[in-house]
Backbone as numpy.savetxt, mean C-alpha at the origin, in Angstrom:
# Nx Ny Nz CAx CAy CAz Cx Cy Cz
-9.77 -4.60 -12.41 -8.67 -3.92 -12.38 -7.30 -4.82 -12.99
-6.85 -4.18 -13.92 -5.65 -4.99 -15.24 -4.42 -5.39 -14.13
-3.64 -6.41 -14.61 -2.48 -6.38 -14.42 -2.33 -7.52 -13.32
-3.35 -7.84 -12.91 -3.48 -8.97 -11.43 -2.10 -9.58 -11.57
-2.45 -10.43 -12.87 -1.57 -11.86 -12.84 0.04 -11.53 -12.98
0.44 -10.37 -13.48 1.66 -9.88 -13.47 2.04 -9.79 -12.18
0.89 -8.73 -11.32 1.66 -8.46 -10.06 2.12 -9.43 -9.33
1.01 -10.66 -9.19 0.92 -11.62 -8.42 2.21 -12.61 -8.59
2.52 -12.54 -10.03 3.63 -13.19 -10.32 4.94 -13.18 -9.82
5.18 -11.46 -10.39 6.13 -10.95 -9.68 6.61 -10.86 -8.21
5.36 -11.07 -7.41 5.11 -10.84 -5.98 5.98 -12.00 -5.22
5.30 -13.10 -6.12 5.83 -14.35 -6.02 7.46 -14.83 -6.14
7.71 -14.50 -7.45 8.95 -14.45 -7.47 10.07 -13.89 -6.53
9.66 -12.83 -5.91 10.65 -12.33 -4.72 9.95 -12.94 -3.61
9.43 -13.44 -3.29 9.01 -14.77 -1.94 9.95 -15.95 -2.24
9.56 -16.72 -3.48 10.41 -17.25 -3.85 11.65 -17.72 -3.75
12.31 -16.03 -4.07 13.90 -16.16 -4.19 13.96 -15.97 -2.44
13.35 -15.56 -1.80 13.82 -15.55 0.21 13.58 -16.88 0.40
12.69 -17.42 0.07 12.84 -19.13 0.64 13.63 -19.92 -0.19
14.03 -19.42 -1.11 15.61 -20.52 -1.68 16.82 -20.91 -0.82
17.30 -21.98 -1.24 18.58 -22.37 -0.56 18.08 -23.32 0.75
18.87 -23.14 1.77 18.57 -23.52 3.14 17.98 -22.23 4.22
16.78 -21.80 4.16 15.99 -20.98 4.83 15.47 -21.54 6.14
15.28 -20.88 6.91 14.54 -21.18 8.16 13.34 -21.36 7.96
12.80 -22.77 7.83 11.62 -23.32 7.77 10.38 -22.22 7.80
10.44 -21.80 9.36 9.42 -20.99 9.80 9.28 -20.00 9.46
10.26 -19.04 9.38 10.46 -17.72 8.73 10.27 -17.57 7.31
10.63 -18.67 6.26 9.94 -18.57 5.08 8.83 -19.00 4.93
8.17 -19.78 6.05 6.55 -19.74 6.04 5.77 -18.82 6.33
6.66 -17.94 7.19 5.97 -16.55 7.58 6.02 -15.32 6.51
6.86 -15.48 5.81 6.64 -14.66 4.49 5.98 -14.67 3.92
5.31 -16.24 3.41 3.97 -16.26 2.73 2.70 -15.97 3.33
2.90 -16.40 4.54 1.65 -15.99 5.41 1.19 -14.84 5.22
2.35 -13.95 5.34 2.38 -12.31 5.44 1.87 -11.55 4.31
1.99 -12.00 3.06 1.72 -11.91 1.47 0.92 -12.05 0.88
0.55 -13.79 1.08 -0.40 -14.35 -0.10 -1.23 -14.90 1.15
-2.49 -15.01 0.41 -3.56 -14.25 -0.22 -3.06 -12.74 -0.22
-3.19 -11.86 -1.12 -3.57 -10.52 -0.68 -4.59 -9.88 -0.74
-4.33 -8.38 -0.29 -5.90 -7.69 -0.73 -5.85 -7.47 -1.99
-6.35 -5.73 -2.11 -6.95 -5.30 -3.20 -4.97 -5.24 -4.20
-4.24 -4.92 -3.49 -3.16 -4.83 -4.25 -3.57 -3.44 -4.90
-4.09 -2.56 -4.44 -4.58 -1.21 -4.91 -2.93 -0.42 -5.37
-1.91 -0.41 -4.51 -0.77 0.36 -4.88 -0.02 -0.30 -5.99
0.18 -1.52 -6.19 0.82 -2.35 -7.32 -0.14 -2.15 -8.66
-1.38 -2.14 -8.62 -2.16 -1.83 -9.29 -1.97 -0.23 -9.87
-2.10 0.48 -8.91 -1.56 1.79 -9.63 0.01 2.09 -10.41
0.88 1.72 -9.79 1.78 1.49 -10.56 2.12 0.94 -11.73
1.50 0.00 -11.88 1.35 -0.60 -13.54 0.47 -0.18 -14.32
-0.46 0.74 -13.74 -1.58 1.60 -14.60 -0.83 2.61 -14.64
-0.21 3.15 -14.20 0.72 4.24 -14.42 2.12 4.18 -15.36
2.49 3.19 -15.34 3.57 2.56 -16.26 2.95 2.59 -17.54
1.65 1.86 -17.75 1.36 1.56 -18.50 0.85 2.61 -19.69
0.26 3.42 -18.86 -0.39 4.78 -19.35 1.17 5.63 -20.01
2.04 5.62 -19.39 3.80 6.03 -19.85 4.38 5.15 -20.86
3.71 3.91 -21.11 4.33 2.94 -22.52 4.96 1.62 -22.04
5.58 1.83 -20.52 5.80 0.36 -19.97 6.46 -0.26 -21.33
7.75 0.40 -21.34 8.84 -0.44 -22.21 9.56 -1.25 -21.93
9.76 -1.40 -20.64 10.30 -2.62 -20.08 9.43 -2.92 -18.69
8.62 -4.25 -19.47 7.80 -4.44 -18.45 8.41 -5.26 -17.06
9.51 -5.69 -17.10 10.19 -6.55 -15.98 10.48 -5.51 -15.02
10.66 -4.16 -15.56 11.13 -3.18 -14.48 9.83 -2.75 -13.87
8.84 -2.49 -14.39 7.55 -1.76 -13.70 6.85 -3.16 -13.37
7.08 -4.66 -13.35 6.75 -5.58 -12.41 7.46 -5.82 -11.10
8.84 -5.29 -11.03 9.44 -5.22 -9.91 9.21 -3.97 -9.36
8.63 -3.06 -9.69 8.70 -1.95 -8.88 7.34 -2.01 -8.05
6.19 -2.69 -9.22 4.86 -3.09 -8.42 5.14 -3.75 -7.27
6.04 -4.81 -7.48 6.02 -5.46 -6.55 6.78 -5.12 -5.16
7.87 -4.56 -5.26 8.35 -3.97 -4.05 7.73 -3.19 -3.45
6.55 -2.20 -3.97 5.70 -1.58 -3.32 4.88 -2.35 -2.07
4.48 -3.77 -3.00 3.56 -4.47 -2.18 4.32 -5.08 -0.98
5.73 -5.28 -0.98 6.27 -6.25 -0.28 6.70 -5.04 1.17
6.92 -4.01 0.49 7.01 -3.13 2.02 5.82 -2.88 2.53
4.40 -2.57 1.61 2.97 -2.45 2.62 2.94 -3.71 3.29
3.28 -4.65 3.15 2.90 -6.20 3.26 3.86 -6.18 4.83
5.07 -5.78 4.74 5.58 -5.76 6.00 5.46 -4.24 7.05
4.65 -3.49 6.59 4.03 -2.75 7.72 2.97 -2.95 8.14
2.45 -3.56 7.43 1.05 -4.13 8.25 1.53 -5.75 9.43
2.61 -6.21 9.01 3.02 -7.24 10.13 3.53 -6.16 11.10
4.25 -5.10 10.90 4.95 -4.29 12.22 3.51 -3.58 12.59
2.41 -3.12 11.88 1.50 -2.69 12.84 0.71 -3.39 13.75
0.66 -4.87 13.26 -0.10 -5.92 14.45 0.52 -6.11 15.48
1.75 -5.94 15.40 2.54 -6.26 16.92 2.21 -5.63 17.92
2.11 -6.33 18.91 1.38 -6.00 20.52 2.28 -4.90 20.86
3.36 -4.09 20.59 3.69 -3.03 21.08 3.20 -1.76 19.64
2.43 -2.33 18.92 1.53 -1.10 18.09 0.13 -1.00 18.34
-0.44 -2.27 17.38 -2.18 -2.34 17.49 -2.33 -3.43 18.43
-1.75 -4.38 18.35 -1.60 -5.83 18.98 -2.99 -6.73 18.59
-3.16 -6.28 17.14 -4.08 -7.06 16.03 -3.92 -8.23 16.11
-5.01 -9.45 16.26 -5.01 -10.74 16.45 -5.11 -11.51 14.57
-5.71 -10.55 13.95 -6.13 -11.12 12.67 -5.79 -10.00 11.58
-5.61 -10.31 10.16 -4.95 -9.57 9.18 -5.51 -10.22 7.81
-6.68 -9.78 6.87 -6.95 -10.04 6.17 -7.61 -11.44 6.00
-8.27 -11.57 7.31 -9.24 -12.45 7.61 -8.47 -14.21 7.99
-7.30 -13.66 8.50 -6.37 -14.92 9.17 -5.61 -14.48 10.06
-4.77 -15.47 10.73 -4.12 -14.69 12.15 -2.96 -14.02 11.66
-2.84 -12.81 12.34 -1.78 -11.86 11.97 -0.47 -12.73 11.98
0.47 -12.09 11.43 1.59 -13.14 11.57 2.51 -13.40 13.38
2.34 -12.49 13.68 2.99 -12.96 15.22 1.81 -13.67 15.85
0.94 -13.96 15.79 -0.05 -14.83 16.43 0.02 -16.20 15.70
0.35 -16.31 14.86 0.74 -17.60 13.61 2.14 -17.84 14.04
3.20 -17.38 14.10 4.36 -17.35 14.27 4.83 -17.33 15.42
4.44 -16.04 16.48 5.07 -15.50 17.49 5.76 -13.95 17.05
6.28 -13.50 18.32 6.44 -11.98 17.83 7.87 -11.85 17.01
9.07 -12.82 17.70 10.19 -12.45 17.24 10.22 -12.61 15.55
9.32 -14.14 15.01 9.48 -14.10 13.81 8.56 -13.22 12.90
7.80 -12.38 13.72 7.02 -11.48 12.86 8.00 -10.42 12.64
8.47 -9.82 14.05 9.18 -8.60 13.86 10.31 -9.12 12.31
11.05 -10.60 12.36 12.14 -10.63 11.30 11.31 -10.81 9.99
10.12 -11.16 10.22 9.35 -11.58 8.86 9.19 -9.88 8.26
8.86 -8.69 9.11 8.54 -7.89 8.83 9.84 -6.96 7.83
10.93 -7.48 8.65 12.19 -6.96 8.51 13.07 -7.29 6.92
12.57 -8.82 7.16 12.78 -9.27 5.75 12.27 -8.85 4.45
10.72 -8.50 4.52 10.46 -7.99 3.55 10.53 -6.86 3.03
11.22 -5.86 3.93 11.39 -4.41 3.34 12.75 -4.62 2.87
13.79 -5.61 2.90 15.07 -5.70 2.43 14.41 -6.53 0.94
13.63 -7.40 1.11 13.06 -8.23 0.07 12.80 -7.23 -1.19
11.95 -5.66 -0.60 11.58 -5.20 -1.84 12.76 -4.27 -2.21
13.87 -4.24 -1.61 14.95 -3.10 -2.17 15.33 -4.36 -3.15
15.89 -5.44 -2.39 16.44 -6.33 -3.65 15.66 -6.45 -4.81
14.34 -6.68 -4.91 13.42 -6.60 -5.92 13.96 -5.71 -7.14
14.13 -4.69 -6.31 14.19 -3.36 -7.38 15.91 -3.72 -7.94
16.70 -3.84 -6.59 18.28 -3.98 -7.33 18.43 -5.17 -8.39
17.45 -5.92 -8.27 17.90 -7.07 -9.49 17.80 -6.49 -10.97
17.02 -5.18 -10.74 16.79 -4.72 -11.94 17.82 -3.74 -12.54
18.99 -3.94 -12.03 20.45 -3.05 -12.60 20.47 -3.18 -13.68
20.89 -4.65 -14.12 21.18 -4.79 -15.42 20.39 -4.50 -16.40
19.14 -4.09 -15.83 18.26 -3.73 -17.57 18.73 -2.18 -17.40
18.31 -1.54 -16.73 18.64 0.08 -16.85 18.79 0.33 -15.27
20.41 0.65 -15.22 20.80 1.04 -14.15 20.35 2.53 -13.26
20.23 3.55 -14.48 19.59 4.76 -13.68 18.00 4.70 -13.27
17.58 4.12 -14.05 15.75 3.67 -13.33 16.11 2.71 -12.17
16.54 1.78 -12.37 16.72 1.02 -11.04 17.15 1.89 -9.48
17.90 2.79 -9.82 18.48 3.68 -8.71 17.29 4.83 -8.42
16.75 5.47 -9.75 15.66 6.34 -9.06 14.28 5.26 -8.26
14.45 4.41 -9.00 13.03 3.26 -8.02 13.57 3.16 -6.60
14.65 3.17 -6.47 15.22 2.62 -5.11 15.27 3.85 -4.34
15.37 5.14 -4.66 15.77 6.25 -4.22 13.88 6.61 -3.86
12.97 6.26 -4.85 11.58 6.56 -4.66 11.03 5.78 -3.54
11.42 4.40 -3.56 10.56 3.57 -2.11 11.51 3.98 -1.01
12.54 4.15 -1.23 13.41 4.70 0.41 12.92 5.95 1.02
12.42 7.06 -0.06 11.64 7.98 0.69 10.35 8.04 1.06
10.20 7.00 0.27 8.48 6.54 0.87 8.25 5.42 1.92
9.44 4.92 2.25 9.51 3.74 3.56 9.99 4.53 4.93
10.71 5.71 4.47 11.94 6.00 5.85 11.41 7.10 6.24
12.37 7.61 6.92 12.01 9.30 7.70 12.68 10.05 6.21
12.07 11.47 6.27 10.98 12.17 7.51 9.71 11.72 6.78
9.27 11.11 5.57 8.36 11.41 5.29 7.34 10.18 4.59
8.13 9.03 4.91 7.75 7.64 4.87 6.98 7.09 5.70
6.40 5.81 5.63 5.46 5.21 6.37 6.20 4.67 8.14
7.43 4.68 7.90 8.06 4.86 9.33 7.99 6.05 9.92
8.00 6.98 9.34 7.26 8.45 9.93 5.92 8.46 10.33
5.38 7.87 9.69 3.80 7.92 9.88 3.78 7.04 11.36
4.46 6.03 11.27 4.14 4.98 12.76 4.89 5.69 13.80
5.73 6.81 13.60 6.34 7.62 14.59 5.40 8.30 15.14
4.40 8.94 14.58 3.52 9.80 14.75 2.46 9.79 15.61
2.38 8.14 15.51 1.70 7.56 16.65 2.04 7.49 18.57
3.40 7.97 18.36 3.72 7.97 19.66 3.96 9.32 20.31
3.76 10.06 19.51 3.74 11.82 19.56 2.31 12.20 20.44
2.79 12.80 21.72 1.55 13.27 22.03 0.63 14.32 21.43
1.33 14.94 20.37 0.29 16.05 19.78 0.59 15.43 18.38
-0.26 15.21 17.49 -0.38 14.79 16.21 -0.48 15.87 15.09
0.31 15.85 14.01 0.09 16.66 12.86 -0.38 16.09 12.05
-2.04 16.15 11.74 -2.80 15.21 11.33 -2.55 15.21 9.76
-2.27 16.27 9.52 -2.20 15.69 7.58 -0.36 15.30 7.30
0.31 15.63 8.36 1.35 15.12 8.06 1.45 13.41 8.39
0.56 13.22 9.28 0.71 11.85 10.01 0.07 10.90 8.65
-1.38 11.52 8.06 -1.66 10.77 7.03 -0.50 10.69 5.88
-0.15 12.01 5.49 0.54 11.90 4.64 1.76 10.50 4.41
2.49 10.83 5.54 2.98 9.87 6.10 2.48 8.15 6.12
1.91 7.74 6.87 1.20 6.72 7.07 0.74 6.12 5.66
0.03 6.77 5.33 -0.80 6.29 4.16 -0.47 6.79 2.78
-0.57 8.03 2.75 -0.16 8.30 1.58 1.35 8.58 0.63
2.25 8.06 1.50 3.37 7.87 1.08 3.75 6.74 0.29
2.77 5.58 0.16 3.34 4.60 -0.37 2.21 4.63 -1.99
1.34 5.49 -1.78 0.62 5.55 -3.11 1.54 6.65 -4.11
1.79 7.91 -3.27 2.92 8.47 -3.91 3.97 7.82 -5.15
4.51 6.68 -3.82 5.32 5.87 -4.41 5.01 4.99 -5.63
3.77 4.89 -5.77 3.15 3.89 -6.67 2.97 4.71 -7.97
2.42 6.00 -8.08 2.35 6.76 -9.08 3.49 7.06 -9.59
4.73 7.52 -8.73 6.10 7.91 -9.24 6.86 6.68 -9.93
6.62 5.75 -8.96 7.49 4.58 -9.64 6.88 4.19 -10.80
5.47 4.08 -10.98 5.29 3.45 -12.55 5.70 4.36 -13.40
5.79 5.93 -13.58 6.54 6.51 -14.37 7.96 6.52 -14.49
8.43 6.21 -13.42 10.20 5.99 -13.39 10.42 4.38 -14.25
9.87 3.40 -13.82 9.69 2.33 -14.41 9.68 2.15 -16.05
8.71 3.65 -16.49 8.65 3.64 -17.72 9.50 4.33 -18.20
10.64 5.12 -17.96 11.32 6.29 -18.43 10.85 7.26 -18.33
10.05 7.75 -17.46 9.09 9.53 -17.71 9.80 10.08 -16.42
9.23 11.58 -16.38 9.53 12.30 -15.16 8.51 11.93 -14.18
8.73 11.57 -13.22 7.72 11.06 -11.91 7.12 12.24 -11.36
7.70 13.58 -11.23 6.99 14.65 -10.59 5.84 14.86 -11.20
5.03 14.77 -12.50 3.84 14.91 -13.08 2.56 14.16 -12.48
3.34 13.25 -11.87 2.27 12.06 -11.49 1.81 12.16 -9.98
3.09 12.86 -9.33 2.95 13.03 -7.67 1.51 13.06 -7.15
1.09 13.81 -7.75 -0.63 14.61 -7.37 -1.30 13.43 -7.32
-1.71 12.63 -8.23 -2.43 11.35 -8.33 -2.26 10.74 -7.35
-1.18 10.17 -6.96 -0.54 9.32 -5.82 -1.15 9.66 -4.65
-0.78 11.07 -4.00 -1.31 11.71 -3.39 -2.47 11.75 -2.80
-3.26 12.13 -4.29 -4.60 12.00 -3.76 -5.47 10.94 -4.01
-5.33 9.49 -4.39 -5.67 8.49 -3.88 -5.19 7.99 -2.43
-3.95 8.78 -2.31 -3.65 8.06 -0.57 -4.51 8.69 -0.15
-4.93 10.11 0.07 -5.54 10.95 0.79 -7.22 10.27 0.71
-7.55 9.66 -0.23 -8.80 9.30 -0.61 -8.70 7.71 0.43
-7.83 7.11 -0.06 -7.72 5.67 0.66 -7.67 5.77 1.96
-7.09 6.72 3.07 -7.03 6.96 4.46 -8.57 7.62 4.80
-9.28 8.25 4.24 -10.59 8.84 4.65 -11.51 7.11 4.34
-11.21 6.71 3.33 -12.14 5.34 3.26 -11.42 4.52 4.54
-10.69 4.17 4.80 -9.81 3.65 5.89 -10.81 3.98 7.05
-10.78 5.22 7.50 -11.48 5.82 8.63 -12.69 5.52 8.55
-13.81 5.24 7.38 -14.87 5.39 7.51 -15.35 3.22 7.67
-14.19 2.84 7.03 -14.24 1.29 7.40 -14.43 0.56 8.77
-13.18 1.76 9.30 -13.14 1.22 10.25 -13.95 1.73 11.47
-14.82 2.76 11.09 -16.60 3.02 11.71 -17.30 2.39 11.79
-17.69 1.80 10.03 -18.88 1.05 9.49 -18.82 -0.21 10.06
-17.99 -0.89 9.25 -17.67 -2.47 9.47 -17.12 -2.73 10.66
-17.89 -4.17 10.95 -17.57 -4.94 12.00 -15.76 -6.39 11.13
-15.58 -6.49 12.56 -14.46 -7.31 12.22 -14.12 -8.37 11.37
-15.68 -9.60 11.12 -15.49 -10.61 10.44 -15.43 -9.98 9.09
-16.27 -8.55 8.72 -16.19 -8.32 7.17 -15.38 -7.89 7.14
-14.51 -6.84 7.87 -13.37 -6.33 7.30 -11.86 -7.28 7.42
-12.53 -8.29 7.84 -10.52 -8.99 7.97 -10.12 -8.56 8.83
-10.00 -7.69 10.00 -9.03 -7.11 10.59 -9.72 -6.40 12.06
-9.27 -6.29 12.83 -9.99 -5.55 14.17 -10.30 -3.99 13.60
-11.37 -4.02 14.17 -12.15 -2.51 13.83 -12.44 -1.46 14.95
-12.47 -0.27 14.70 -12.61 0.42 16.21 -11.16 0.83 16.33
-10.20 0.88 15.65 -8.68 1.23 16.36 -8.38 2.39 16.29
-9.31 3.52 15.58 -9.08 4.84 15.64 -9.10 5.43 16.86
-10.34 4.70 17.64 -11.30 5.36 18.77 -10.24 4.33 20.10
-10.26 3.50 19.74 -9.20 2.56 20.76 -7.92 3.27 21.07
-7.13 3.65 19.94 -5.90 4.37 19.98 -5.90 5.57 19.85
-7.24 6.41 20.51 -7.10 7.85 20.34 -6.51 8.46 19.05
-6.59 7.87 18.02 -6.32 8.35 16.74 -6.98 9.64 16.11
-6.77 10.57 15.80 -7.48 11.43 14.95 -7.76 11.02 13.17
-9.00 11.14 12.94 -9.77 10.51 11.70 -10.68 11.35 11.09
-11.09 11.06 9.92 -11.89 11.60 9.12 -13.42 11.76 9.65
-13.77 10.66 10.16 -15.67 10.42 10.62 -15.56 11.26 12.10
-14.77 11.14 13.04 -14.54 12.11 14.14 -14.53 13.40 13.58
-13.93 13.84 13.02 -13.90 15.26 12.43 -15.17 15.75 11.56
-15.52 14.73 10.62 -16.63 15.15 9.45 -17.58 14.38 9.57
-17.69 13.87 10.48 -19.03 12.91 10.72 -18.78 11.74 9.44
-19.96 10.68 9.48 -19.79 9.60 8.15 -20.02 10.53 6.87
-21.47 10.73 6.84 -21.97 11.74 5.45 -20.65 12.55 5.19
-20.24 13.46 6.05 -19.24 14.35 5.54 -17.91 13.67 5.10
-17.52 12.53 5.67 -16.46 11.82 5.33 -16.48 11.18 3.73
-17.82 10.75 3.80 -18.29 10.04 2.37 -18.00 11.20 1.22
-18.57 12.36 1.22 -18.33 13.60 0.53 -17.06 13.89 0.25
-16.04 13.88 1.32 -14.70 14.14 1.23 -13.87 13.42 0.16
-14.50 11.85 0.62 -14.02 11.11 -0.16 -14.23 11.26 -2.07
-15.39 11.79 -2.22 -15.90 11.27 -3.86 -15.03 12.54 -4.16
-14.56 13.82 -3.26 -14.49 15.37 -4.09 -12.86 14.80 -4.27
-12.18 13.91 -3.20 -10.72 13.54 -3.68 -10.35 12.55 -4.63
-11.48 11.93 -4.97 -11.20 10.96 -5.79 -11.53 11.71 -7.19
-12.42 12.51 -7.11 -12.61 13.40 -8.57 -11.49 14.26 -8.78
-10.79 14.73 -7.50 -9.62 15.80 -8.00 -8.24 14.74 -8.89
-8.74 13.59 -8.26 -7.56 12.60 -8.56 -7.74 11.94 -9.97
-8.52 12.20 -10.52 -8.93 12.23 -12.20 -8.29 13.16 -12.49
-8.57 14.23 -12.15 -8.43 15.70 -12.51 -7.03 16.17 -13.15
-6.15 15.16 -11.88 -4.81 15.01 -12.02 -3.99 14.72 -12.98
-4.53 13.30 -13.71 -4.06 12.75 -14.17 -3.39 13.27 -15.73
-1.86 13.42 -15.63 -1.05 14.07 -16.60 -1.64 13.54 -18.26
-1.72 14.63 -18.91 -2.12 14.36 -20.45 -1.10 13.36 -21.12
-1.77 11.95 -21.43 -0.73 10.83 -22.02 -2.05 9.81 -22.91
-1.07 8.91 -23.90 -1.88 8.50 -24.25 -2.81 7.41 -23.82
-2.05 6.91 -22.57 -2.91 6.03 -21.55 -4.00 7.26 -20.63
-4.34 8.04 -20.80 -5.04 8.89 -19.89 -6.68 8.06 -19.68
-7.27 7.76 -20.87 -8.66 7.11 -20.49 -8.19 6.22 -19.70
-7.47 5.30 -20.09 -7.51 3.70 -19.52 -6.98 4.51 -17.75
-6.47 4.87 -17.42 -5.89 5.57 -16.23 -7.02 5.80 -15.47
-7.75 7.12 -16.00 -9.20 7.49 -15.49 -9.96 6.59 -15.17
-10.37 5.34 -15.76 -11.23 4.06 -15.67 -10.43 3.41 -14.48
-9.23 3.38 -14.40 -8.75 2.39 -13.35 -8.83 3.36 -11.91
-8.76 4.79 -12.01 -9.09 5.27 -10.66 -10.58 5.56 -10.28
-11.49 5.40 -11.52 -12.94 5.26 -11.18 -13.22 3.73 -10.41
-12.35 3.00 -10.75 -12.90 1.45 -10.34 -12.30 1.26 -8.89
-10.98 2.04 -8.62 -10.65 2.35 -7.24 -11.60 3.09 -6.26
-12.01 4.27 -7.37 -12.97 4.83 -6.16 -14.11 4.00 -5.87
-14.76 3.08 -7.05 -15.59 2.00 -6.41 -15.55 1.05 -5.23
-14.48 0.91 -5.23 -13.68 -0.22 -4.23 -13.79 0.36 -3.06
-13.29 1.67 -2.78 -12.81 2.20 -1.85 -14.36 2.77 -0.78
-15.16 3.21 -1.65 -16.45 3.90 -1.35 -17.20 2.71 -0.65
-17.31 3.21 0.96 -17.97 2.42 1.42 -19.55 1.91 1.50
-19.95 1.00 1.71 -21.38 0.75 1.11 -22.08 0.25 2.20
-23.41 -0.20 2.78 -23.81 -0.39 3.61 -22.92 -1.97 4.51
-22.87 -1.83 5.42 -22.05 -2.98 6.32 -22.48 -4.38 5.57
-23.58 -4.80 5.55 -23.87 -6.22 5.43 -23.79 -6.13 3.85
-23.48 -5.08 2.92 -23.12 -5.20 1.37 -21.39 -4.77 0.98
-20.49 -5.41 2.29 -19.30 -4.69 2.22 -18.55 -5.69 1.39
-17.52 -4.86 0.56 -16.92 -6.14 -0.46 -16.25 -7.33 0.51
-16.02 -8.46 -0.21 -15.11 -9.78 0.14 -14.06 -9.71 0.38
-13.06 -8.84 -0.09 -11.85 -8.59 0.01 -11.63 -7.25 0.35
-10.40 -6.89 1.67 -10.11 -5.60 2.09 -9.77 -4.78 1.28
-9.72 -3.35 0.90 -9.09 -2.80 0.26 -7.71 -2.62 0.43
-7.24 -3.39 1.65 -5.82 -2.75 1.70 -5.12 -3.87 0.82
């Protein structure tokens, strides 16, 4: 996928800003541990791709939008791994933040990354106040209540889970943010781009369910079997492995069809196709070296 260098540079700028001055050394180190090196950076890649398709007339704006989404995503992983939630020992093939730095610092790391995500956008106010404001609102709606990733985590504490609402919030919200924020960063109406993000988010959830069921911990770089352990609803338990794979392909086909007409339409369709290749599970012994998250 394109844009990798720009995304990594933007994320690193935000992390370095959080480590500047005289910060608590352990918390400063934990910030970097939580974010670097990353996974596939799919969400920021989508954000940048949509911005490029819409003209990307203020590159630093789209870079900030992409970085902010990834910082929020990384914060959610830190919190997901805590003992009070998944109690996961590894993430992306290395110790999770609470295992490496302790539970109190893991809570602070996740909190700091959330704030850092919003600060990253706020720094763009001087370039275009209106766009920065729209980006802030879009990110907030996909992070908090009632439809963001906080709501998604909250569903896991309910005795009865609305599967559709759970997946839209837990997984889909930041993908919707990615597509909408890419359009906003380039000065375009985000509404036509909502379906693309929603479909990619749905596909990612199905793919994640498949990886959780098919891969081992060493291959995936994080604990597996979490859906079964925590009695969470998932696509594999509902559709079976082959049914879930068919569903994944159908969703991704719909994602390509949903791309609005624009100059960058062909480029964006290729990005979605590459995303599909990365998401579609292969035989466990041929699994990709880097987790898709």
